[in-house]
N, C-alpha and C positions, 0 to 999 in steps of 0.2 A: 184904289180898287177894293171892292168888298172882300173881306178876309175869307169869306166862305167860298169864293170863286177862285179856283186855281188855274183855270183856263177860260179865256174869253175869246170868242170868234166874232168879228164884226165885218159884215158885208163882204165876206170872202168870195172871190171869183177865180175859178180855174177853167181855162179854155183849152181845147185841143185844136191846133192849127193844122188842118188837113187840106188835101187838094179839092175836096168838095165844099170847103168853107170852114168857118169857125164853129166848133161844137161847144156850146155853153154848158159844160158838164156840171159845174158847180156855179150857181148864179145868185150872188148876194145872200149867202148864208150867214145868219147871226144867231148864236146860242152861247151858253156857258156850261162848264162842267164844275160841279161843286165838290168840295173835299169829302171823300168817303162815299160818294154816290156812284151808281151805275146808270149811265145814260144809254138807253137802247136806241138804235137807228134801224128803221125798217123801211121797206119799199120794194117795188118790183126791180128786176134786173135792169141795169142801165139808168137807174134814177140818180146815181152819183154817190152812193154810199162809200164804196171803196176809194173812189177818187177823192172824196172829202177826207178820208183817213190818211191817204198819202200826202195830201195837201197840209195836214196838221203837222207832218214831219218836215215840211218844206222840201218834199221829195217827189214832185210830180213825175209821172211816167211820160217820157217823150211820145208824141210831140206836144204834151201838155205844158202849160205855163200858168203860174199864178199871176193874174193881171190886176188884182185889186183886193183891198180889204186889209184886215189886221188879224194876227194871231197873237194874243197876249198871254204870256206865261209869267205869272207873278208880276203883271204890269208891264213887262217888256215885250215889245213887238219883235218876234223872231224873224219876220220877213225883212227886217232892216239889218239883220246880221249877215255877215259873209258866210259862204258855204263852209269854210273852215271852222268858224265859230259855231255854226249850227251843228256840225258833225261832232265837235268836242263838247259842247255845252248843253245841247238840246236833245238830239236823237239818242235814245236809250238812256240818257241821263235824266231828262225831265219828262219826255214822252217816248214811249216805246210801242211797238206794234207786233202783235201775233198774227202773222199773215195766214190767209186761207190756204189750206192744203199743206200740212207740215212736211209731207214727203217731198214737196217741191222746194222747201226752204233749206233743207239739209244737203250738203254736198256729199254724194254717194261714195267718193274715194277717200274721205277724211273720217277719222274716228270722231265720236262725240266730244271727246276731250279736246282734240285739236280745234274743233269748231268753236267750242265754248271759250277756250283759252284765247283764241284769236280776237274774239269780241272784247274780252277783258283787257287784253294788252293794248287795244286801240284807245282805251279810256282810262286805264289805271296803271300806275307804276307799282308793281308788287312782285315779290319773289315767287318762284315756282310753287313753294310750299303754301304761301298765302293764296295763290290762285287756285290751287288744288282744294284747299279748305273751303273757299267760296263756292266752287263748283259743286262739291259734295254737299255743302249746306243747302243749296237751292235744289239739287236733285232730290235730296231727302224731303225738302219742303213740298215737292210735287209728288211724293210717294214713290221715288225710284231709288234703288240701291247704288252704291259707289261703283260696282263693277260695270255698270252701264257705260261709264266713260271710255272703256276699251272697245266698245262695240261700234260697228258701222251701221248706218241707217237701215240698210236692207235686212239686218238681223233683228230688227225691232218691229213690234206691232204698230198699227196706226195710232192707237191710244198712247203708247209709250213715246212715239215721236212727237205727238201733240204736246205731251207733258214736258218734253225736252225744250220745245220751242217756247212754251210758257215760261219755263225756268230761265231761258236765255233772255226773255223779255223782262224778267224781274230782277236779275242779279246785279244790275247797276242801280237798283232802288229808285225807279222813276216815280214821278207824281201821278202820271196818267198812263194807263195801258189801253191801247186800242186793240180790240179783239175782232178780227175780220172773219166771220163765219167759222169760228174755231171748232165747231162740231159737225160741219157739213158732211165730211167724208167718213164719218164714224157710225158704227151701228148704235142702236138706241141705248144699249146697256152702257157702252163706253161714253156716249153722249152724256148720260146722266152722271157718270163719274166725273167727267170734265167740268160739267156745270157745278156740281157740288164742290169740286176742287177750287174753282174760281170764287165761289161764294165764301169758302173758308179763308182763302188767301186775302180776299177783300177785308175780312174782319181782322185777321192776324196782322196784316201789314198796313192797314188804314189806306188802302189804295182807292183810286178813282178809276172806273172803267168806262170806255165807250164800246158798247157791244153791238156789232153790226151783224144782222142776220135777216133771212127771209121769214123765219119761223116765229110767228106771233105768240105761239104757246111758250116758246123758250123765253121770249122777252117778258112775258107775264111772270115767269119764275125768277128772273135774275135782275130786272131793271127797276129802278126807282122812278125814272121819268122816261118817256118815250118820245122820240122825234121821228115823225113820219115824213119821208121825202118822196117827192114826185117831180120828175123831169128837172132835176138839178136844184129844186127849191124845197123849202119846208112847207108842207101842207098843214101840219098840226104838231104841236108840242105841248105835252101835258104830263101830269103825274100818272103813275100806274092806275090809280083810282079813276082818273078822268077818262082813260082809254078803255079800261076793263071793268069799270064799276057799273052799277045798275043803269045809270043814265046813258052810258055808252059814249063813244066819240062824237065830235061835232062835225067834222069835215066829211062830206059824202065819200071821198076816196077812202078814208080810214074806215068808214062804216061798211063799205063794200069789201074791203080787205078782211074785216072781222066776220062779215057774213059768209065769206068764202073759206073760213077756218072751221074744220070739224070740231064738234063739241063732244067731250067724253061723257059728260053727265046730263046732257040735254038732248031731247029728240028734235032733230031738224029734218023737215020733209025733203028739202032740196037745198044744196049749197048754192050760194049766189056766185056770179062771176062778173067780171068787168069787161064789157064788150070792147072791141077794137084793140089797138096796140099803143104802146107808149109813143109820144110824139118825136119827130125828127128835131133834134136840138140844134141843127144848123138853121132851120127856119121854124122855131117853135110857134104854137098857136098864140094869137093875140089874147089879151085879157088873162083870165085864169087858164093855166095850161091844161087843166083837167077837163075843161068844159066840153070838148068834143066827145068825151066818154061818160060824162056825168048823167045820172038818172034823174036829177032834179035841177037841171040847168035852167037859168033865166037869161033873158036878152042881155042884161048888163054883164053877165059873166064873160061873154065873148068880146066885149068892148073895153071894159075897165079892169085894170090889174089892181088887186087888193093886197097890200103888204100884210105880213103877219101881225095880228093884233090880239090883245088880251080880251077874252070874254068873261073870265073870272080869274081870281088870283092863281098864278102859275099855270094858266091854261091859255095857249095862244093858237089862233086859227086864221087861215087865209081863205075865207069863204064869205061871199056877200050875204048868203042866207042867214048867217049868224048875227048880222047887224041890220038894224032898221034904219037904212039910209036911202 
């Protein structure tokens, strides 16, 4: 495996088995995460961003089930490991996740110390003194004092709780940290603090992040590469420059997302919008899944499915208009 790649995902499929049918929430996703980079993941609600994140921990939410593909961490496919092995060797050890809404991640009747210690004790054999030192170290790393350990979640602000959840995601020193909408429930000032904190931690600890959000402006600030998802698949994957640079993105879906984003330093007469709604993933559209809503659709788009293909180095797109065929 390429030494630069610490996580490789190949043809990952996760389906939800419901009474209405099989929901193809994640459908043949292939991408990698490189050492020390932030991979941004964007797309509309329901496109599979969070589902993909939980799949990388081999922890699908019922009635979801991973039905195909590979998740390679340092060359080892974690989907072939038992649940006990994944829990001991992968989750929070190799890959951790900062879940959306910190207030829902912390148990209200336990102190912060009890919750942090519980996570440590599941993975490390250490004395109470060692555990305390580790907890204080990572609280300080995210800008919180030691006395926070004695507090209950309801005594803390939203920003403080988010910092605690980040500390808990880091203190087993994972290789990859998945951040699922880590700033959604916070005001803009605290959002900026959390974003700056994550950028600092990335440099200090040489971390790799997968940063999931709806906010394209945040991705422009934090991400090295951007993965745009639509209806369980990747529509476009490229560097920050490919998506936000002068030429702009290549896929019509990404183009419309960008056109719907307000610009601070540019005059825009009217923001664009994407007509219609995301497709039903029990019976997704044939061909390109975006074609019923696409403003530049061709006849071929509804008939033939195009896999993700490279149009220039490190820039992949799934759109027939990008290829002369």
